[in-house]
N, C-alpha and C positions, 0 to 999 in steps of 0.2 A: 739204062734202067736206073730209077731213083735209088740212091744209097739209103738203106734202112737207117732210121734215126735212133739215137740212144734213148731208150725208154725203159724205165724201171718195171720189169715184168711182174715182180711181186706186187707192186702198187697197182699196176694195171689190172691184175686178177683179183684184187681185194677191194679197191676203192669203188664204191657204189655198186658192188656186185652182191647179189642175193644168193645166186645158185649157179653152179656149173656142173653139168651132167655129161658124161659119167663122173668126172672128178676134175678138180683143179690141176692135180698132178699130171693127168693124161693130156689135158689141154695144153699145159705148159710144155710138155714133151713134144707135142705136135708143132707148137709155135717155134720151137728151137731146132726142128729137124731140117730146116732149110727149104722146105717145100711150101709154095704159096697156097694159102687156104682161101676158099671162096666163102665169104661171110655176108649175111644179109640181115637187114632190119626192115620189117614191113610196117607201114603206117596206113590206116584206112582213111580215105578222103571224106571224113565226116564234117569238116569245117575248113574255112579258107586260111586259118592261121595255125602254124606250129607254135608250141610254147616251150618254156624252159624245162618242162617235164620231159618233152621229147629230146631235149638237148643232152640229157644224161646218156642216152643211147648213142646219139650222134657223136658226142665227144669220145666215147669208148670206140666207136666205129672208126673215127678219124685216127685215133692212136694205132689201131690195128692196121689201117692203111699205111701209116708212116713206117710200120715195120715191114712193108713190102707185100702185104696181102691184098687180094682183090675184094673190094667191098661194094655192096649193092644196097642202095636205098630203093625199096620197092614201094611204089604207090599202089595202094589197094583200091584201085578204081572200080574193079569188079566186085570184090568182097564187100565194099561199102554199099553196093546195091542190095546185098543180102542183109547186112547188119550184124555186128558182133554181139551175141547175147551175154557176154561176160559181165558179171556183176549187175545185170539188169533185172529189175523186178517185173518188168513188162517188155513187150516187144519194142525194139527200136523203130522209130519212124523210118520207113524205106525212102531212100533217095532216088532221084531220077538221074539219067546220064548227064543232063544239063547241070544239075546240082553238083555232081562229081567233077565235071570239067571246070566249073567255076571255082570249086574249092581248091583244086590242085594247080590253078593257073600260076600262082606265085611261089609255090613250094620250093622250087629249085633255088630261087633267090634267097629264101629264108634258110633252107638247109645249108646253102652255100656259105653262110656266115661261119660254119664250122667245118663241113666237109669240103675237101678240095676237089672240085669237079674239073678244074682246068690244068691239073698237074700234067706235065708233058710226058712223063714216063708211066705213071700209075694213077690215073684219075679215078675218083669215085664214080660209080655208074648209077643211072636211074633206069628202072624198068617199071612196067605197069602189068599187073596180073591179068588184065583183060586180054593180053596178047595170047594167053593160052586157055584161060577159063571161058572166055566168051565163045570160043569155037568148039568147046567140049560137046561131044554127041551124047545122046541119051544112053547109048550102050556104054560109053566111057564113064558117065556119071553113075550108072548102076554098078559097074565094076568097082569104082572108087568107093561107093557106099557099102559094098560088101566087106570092107575091111574093118568097119567099126560097128559094134553092137548098140542096140537101143539101151541096154543096161549100162554100158560105159557112158553114154550121154547123160542118162538120168542120175548118174553119180555126181554130176556137177551141182554145186551148192545152190546156184540160182534156180535150176530146174526143180530140185527137191523142194525149195522154198515155195515156188509157184504152185506145185502140186498140193502142198500143205495148205496154202492160202486159196486154193481152188481158182487160180489164175491160169489163163490159157498158155499153152506152149505150141507154137506153130511149127509145122513140119520143116519149113525152109530154114528155121533157126538151127536145126540139126545139121544142115548142109554147111554152115559157116566153118566149123573147125575142119571139115573135110576139104573145103576149098582152100583155106589157109594152109592146111597141111600139104596140099598138092603143089603149092608154090615151091616147097623144098625140092619136090621131085622134078618139076619143070625146069628149075634153074640148076638142079643137081649140086646143091650146096654142101659145104662141110660143116657150117656153123650157122645157127640162127640166134639172133640177139633180140631181146624184148623185155618189157616190164614183167615183174613177177605175177601180174594178173593174167598174163598170157600163157602161163605154164601148160595148161591143159592143151590148148591149141598147138603149142610148139611140140609137145610130146606126140600129138597125132601126126604131125609132120615127120617126126623122127621114125615112127612106126612105118609110115608110108614110104619113106626113103629106103628103109630096109627091104620092104617088100617089092618095090618097083625097081630100085637101082642097086640092091644088095650092098648098101653102103651105110655106115654109121654116121650119125650127125650129132655134133655137140650142141647142147642147149644151154644158153647163158642168159640168165635173167638178172635185171638190174633193179635196184631199189626204187620204190615209188616215193614221190614227195608227199609226205603225210605230216599233218600237224600232230605232234606227239601227245598233245593235251586232248584234242577232240577226236583223233583217229580219222579225220576227214582228209580227202585229197586236197593238196594245196592248189593244184592246177586242174580246174574242171571246165572243159569247153561247154558242157551242158548247162552249167550254172553261170558261165560268163566270168568266172573269177580266175584269171591267169595272167601271166606275163608273157606276151606274145613275142616271138622272134622278130616280128615285123613292127613292133612298137617303136615309136620315135625315142631318141635318147632321153628326152625329158619325161615322157610317160613311163619308160622302163625304170628310170631312176626313182620316180615317185611311187610306182607300184612296189618296187623293192623296199622302199622305206616304210610302206604300209604293211609289210609282212609281219606276222607275229614274232616276237623276240625269240621264242623257243625254236624257231625254224632256221635261224641264221646259219648255224654250223652245217646243217644238212644241205642247204642251198649252196653254200660255199663249196662243199665237197662234191655234190652231184652236178652242179651246173656251171662250174668255172674250171679253168686250167690252173688256178692258184695252187701252189705246192702244199702238200700236207703239213710240212713243218710250220709254214705261216698260218695255216688254218688252226693247227694245235695251239699256236701262240694266241690267236683270237679266242679260242675256247678257254684257255687258261685265264685270259684277261676278263672274260665274262664271269668265270667262277670266282674270281677275286673281287668282283663287285664293280667292274668298269661299266660305265653307262652303255647299255645296249645300242643306243642311238649312234654312238661313235663307231662301233663295230659294224653296224648296219650300213652306215655311210660308206665304209670300205667295201662292203658287199655290193652295194648299189654301183659303186665305181667300177668294181671288177666285172659285174654283169654288162654294163654299158661298154666297157673296154673290150670285152669278149665279143659281143654281138654287133658292135659298131667300131669304135677305135678309141684310143686314149684321149685324143683331143675332144671328141664328143663327150667322153666321160667327165672331163674337167669342166666343160661348158654346162653339162647337165647338173653337176654338183653346184656350180656357181648359181645357176638358175634356181635350184632347190633352196639354197641358203637364203638368197635374196627374196624369194617368194614366200616360203613357208616359215623361215626363221626370222627374217627381217620384215615380213609382211609387205614386200614390195610387189608391184604388178610386173609380170614378165613381159619382155619386149616382143616375144613371139606369140602373143595372144591371137587366136584365129579371128579373122575379120569377116563379119557378115553384114550385108546391107538389107535394111528393112524400110518400110514406109512409116511415116510419122503416125503414131496412134496404134501401131500393131502390138499385139500381145507378145511379151517377151517369151513366154513358154512355147507358144505355137511357132514362133520364129526359130527358136532353138531346135525344136523337133524337126521342123521343115528343112533345116540345114544339116540334119544328121548328127548333131552334137549329142542329143539324147534320143533314145528309141521311142519314147511315148510321152504324151501329156501327163499320164499317170506318174511316170518317173519324175517329171519336173515338179508335179504337185507334192510328191513325197519329199523331195529335196527342200522345197519351200517350207513345208511343215517342220522339217528337221532343222531349219535355220541355216541351211547349207548353200543358199544363194545370196550373194553379196554384191552390191555396187562398189567396185574398188576405187572409184573416183571420190565417192562421198564417205565410204566406209560403212554405209548402212546396209543391214540385212533386209532382204525382200521377204515379207510374210504373206503377201497376197499373190496367189497363183494366177490371178487375172491382171497382174501388173502390166501397165502400158508404158512403153518406152517413148520418152518425149524428146530426148537429145542424146547425142553420142556419148557412150560410156563403156568402160570395161567391166564385165561381170564375171565373178567366179561362180562356176556351176559345180557344186560338189567340192571334193578336195583337190582335184587335179586339173579341171578344165577351166580355161580362161577364154573369154570371147569379147572381142571389141565390136560393139554394135554401132554401125554407122547409119544414121537416120537420114533418109532421103525425103524431100518434100513432094 
């Protein structure tokens, strides 16, 4: 069996932790009693990429695994078909089974940047909740639904708001917390970990675990990455603004450098393994007037080092300095081939570098498209490529366009 590693328990139970129920003291006592706990984190398969907001929970889970506990990363492949109504002003778009399978295809590789799935004595595990939810009978569903009242559901803020705004609430949305709650019963877990936006769903699981298995369950919520000035989530899959665990080192570094200055310390704390003493030094340096850019470069380096490796972090830093500070063209610009006389915008979209012609047009209007060989900005969204050149598209994308006759 793997020897439990030395981990500061007090830091573990305070860093990035929002809430521990019933209490931090009771959970610490359980951690120290020598018995292995079964702990899980559930993530719904709503997109193909995990991001550093998910990493807060994955880091916490990995530390618990290193202490010798059994940890499970649960892919919500069935609950994703229902759609979590949490914080939603309208019903989520329902996914198909094909959507879900496509989304989770690379999740193990992404989560494996933090969780150790190959440990010889105590590997992290992956389960899917379709294993028990997909085969649930109508009788079992009715029995499950009898444990929660409509009044309890309607106490949720988003449902109250929808009623006030005369927006519809669909019956299947009430089933979501029941299904997520049943995950705790099916796996018979001791602990559930999640973001603090999942507190209601996690408490449903706690109640169901008591009723079905006569067992208490600890509920631990972690802090969400939020911009303290705007109050908005930093990592939003729905808005496309996030640092993905699957990002290349250069993209990850560049996205980190684009984070608002006021978020530096929280991202250090929640998304890296950097020690708190070092993070406090960075916080003091910022308060004393040090250039936030310098501290942010250390953050970008730590993120790439965590989710890739130190060598990749050094290369990404060099690339960033040469590209964005010295205005040089990166050597690793993506290469695309087009025919002479083709529109640059359509070629960019066709090769998947941008999502739409509208996005390209917007970037042109903002002066964010530049020919790196001549230094000239492109102001015409119908620009025609006549010869090979490297173009910068937006802040972070570089494309070498090779013209074929």
